[in-house]
C-alpha positions, 0 to 999 in steps of 0.5 A: 094686327092692325091695332099693333101696326098703328101703335107706333108713331114718329114725331117731327118738330123744329128750329134753328141751328147752333152748329155750322154744318160741314160745307156740302161738297157734292151736287145732289143727284136726283136721276136714278138710271137703271142701265149697267153698261159694264161688260160682264167679268169672268169670276175666279173662285178660290177656296176660303173655307172655314171650320164652320163652312168648309165649302166656302169659296171667295172671289172679287169683282170690279165695279165703277165708283161712279156708275154714270162713268163706267170707264172711270175709276174702278173699285173692288167688291169681295164675294163669297160662294157656296156652290150648288150641288144638285144636278139642276140649279135654281141660280144664284141666291144673293144674301145681305145681312143689313147695316148699312155696313154689314159684311155678307161673306160669312152669311153665305155659309150660314144660309147655305148650312141653315136651309134644308139641304135639299133646298140649299143644294139647288142654289149658288149662295152668294155673299158680298161685301157692299162697296166700302165694306170689309174686304171690299176696296177701298174699305172706309174707316173714317175715324178709328176709335170713334167709340172708344170709352169713356164717351160723354153721356148720351143725354145732353143734360147740360150745354157742355155735354151737348157740345161734347157730343156735337163736337164728336159728330162734327169730327166724324163727318169732317174725318170722312170728308178729309179721308174719303171726299172723292168716294163719299158721293158714291156710297149710297143705296142706289150705287150698291144696287147697281153693284148687285147688277154687275155681280149678276152679270159676272155670275152669268145669270139673267136673273137673281134670287135675293135674300136680305135682312134688315137694311138688306130689305131696303137694298132688295126693294130698291134693286127690285125697283130699278131692275124688276126684270132681273128678279126671280125670287126675293125674300125680305126679313125684318123690313125697313119702312121705305117711307121713313128713310132715314130720319123718321125710321130712326125716331120710330126705332126709339119708341120700339126699342124702349118698348122692347127694353121694358119687355126685357125688364118684365122678363127679369122680374119674371125670373126674380128667383134667379136675378133678385131684382124684384118682381115688379117690372117698373121697379126693375127698370128703375134699378136699371136707370139707377145703374145708369146714373151710377156709371155716369158718375163712376164708369164701371171698370173705367170703361162703362159709362152711361153711353157704353152701358146703353151700347151694351144693352141695346143688342138685347133689343135685337135678340132676346138670346142675349137677355140672360147674359145682360141680366146676369151682369145687371144683377151682379152690379146692383146686388153684389156691387161687382162690375166685372160681368158688366165690363165683360158684357160691354166688351162682348156686346157694346165695344166697337173694334176696327170692323165696327168702325168700318161698319159705322163709316158705311152706315153713316155714309149711306144713310147721310147720302141716301136721304135728306137730313136737317142741318138745323141742330135745334130740330134734332134737339127738339125732336129727340127731347120729345122722344126722350120724354116718352121713350128714354132708353135709346133716344139720345144714344140713337140721335148721336149715332146718326148726328154726323148726318147733320154735318155730312159733306155730301148733299142728299140724293132723292129717296127711291119710291119702291112701289112695284107691280112688276115683280114676281111674288116677294116673300116678306117676314116680320115680327110684331114686336121687332124694335129695329124695323118696327112692324109697320115697315112690313105692312107698308112694303106688303102694300107697295109690292103687288103680289107680295106675301107677308108672314108674321111672327106673332109676339116675336121681338127679335130682329131677323127671324128666319133661319133662327130656329122657328120651324114655322117661319123656316117652312115658309122660306124653304117652300118658297125657295124650293117652289116659288109658292107663297102663302095667301091669306085674306087679312093683313098677314098671309100667314101667322107663326107663333113666336118661340119662347123667351130664353131661360136664365140658365142660358147664360151658362156655358152651352152650345151656340144656338142657330139664332145666336149664330145668325144674330152674330152675323147680322150685328146691331144697328142694322 
């Protein structure tokens, strides 16, 4: 484990800028107060059942836009609930899918239906759309169609390509400033954490239980820091490294996603009888990059250029259940000169709709506000070319995804030290080969949260691992939510579970959706 934990590392470097940043419009705020002074609200729940989740209910709560001015402008957060059915309740279990920018309304139904009935029945499972997200108001959409095809190649191999990508990043930051300049200074993790405590008060609970995936782990850790006396139980799955928020964490992702992409290429090589792309993983990878070069010159179906191809295959780094579909599209393009499946895969995994535009608007708003980002584009250029030399798969795609932060119209807040010795035992889950939140994040948080327990999925590469079909992991989760007991070990991990087998190629054919597939559809990508 320790060898694996030390295997990934980020880089940092730097210089002077070629683009002028959008002027900073908000004063940096380095004082995080932990008092919520809003009066608890009475929630009115209405049925909002779906076919999959027939007991789902919905409501909303008002929160201050600026928690320092509780009597000022109010905004609305959308809530969902699956109410407890047991005679004795263990209180509310708030769930968050990550992002930043992920909607948690449907996740409440998924969690309630995926936990053992005896456990789920003891909780009011509460979903919520964080400020700016989904059904909450206002919901941000800075620049509709920002990801419309066909975008410039992500790899800035010429000054013109680099300029085109920089213009897009600047345009997005400017659009956010123009449309939401009065809101952006309050779209950040600490504000969202204070919203959670308003939700707690509205639920009439003295303490909450919390279950977060991905960015939701950072949201939970910050809540635990600001409101330790309000935490009853906490589960963090696929854990953000709080020491790298957010620039260094994104650099580390690039290395991890490249390794995960190589694992996918090796899986395709293993199944050469199906895909006929070769038995040598390196050769398969060479063919993938040849496909990338081809669509860069002649976009498939006039929709899938180099950047869109990356968008299509990046989700395979989050969840290996997508591998058969992606491999099928890859093979059809290379072997049969047929781009139909590739275009369909892009429309399924890579294309961004209005919900995605909203999610990206919140992603940038939170990450750019949460922490300091260099306003010097030469630093970005130097760092990302260094990453690209070793890990080319996602390096520049990820750089441009985050590039609006170089031009963001608000100044950064101070990062939150999440170290904590005041919480009850927190249960942590981490896969050793997770690309989106590399393994080190789990180890760091395990050390930062005294008394926490780390459950590791050995050899696992998926992002979001509980309630995805691994009975060993889910057993630890159910025991903790039922009794509060956590496993205790003597090594770096307190418990180790074996990963599930990789999918079989025939999974690309029509089959009932798996629990893992349902989960990852809710968690989304980039979270």
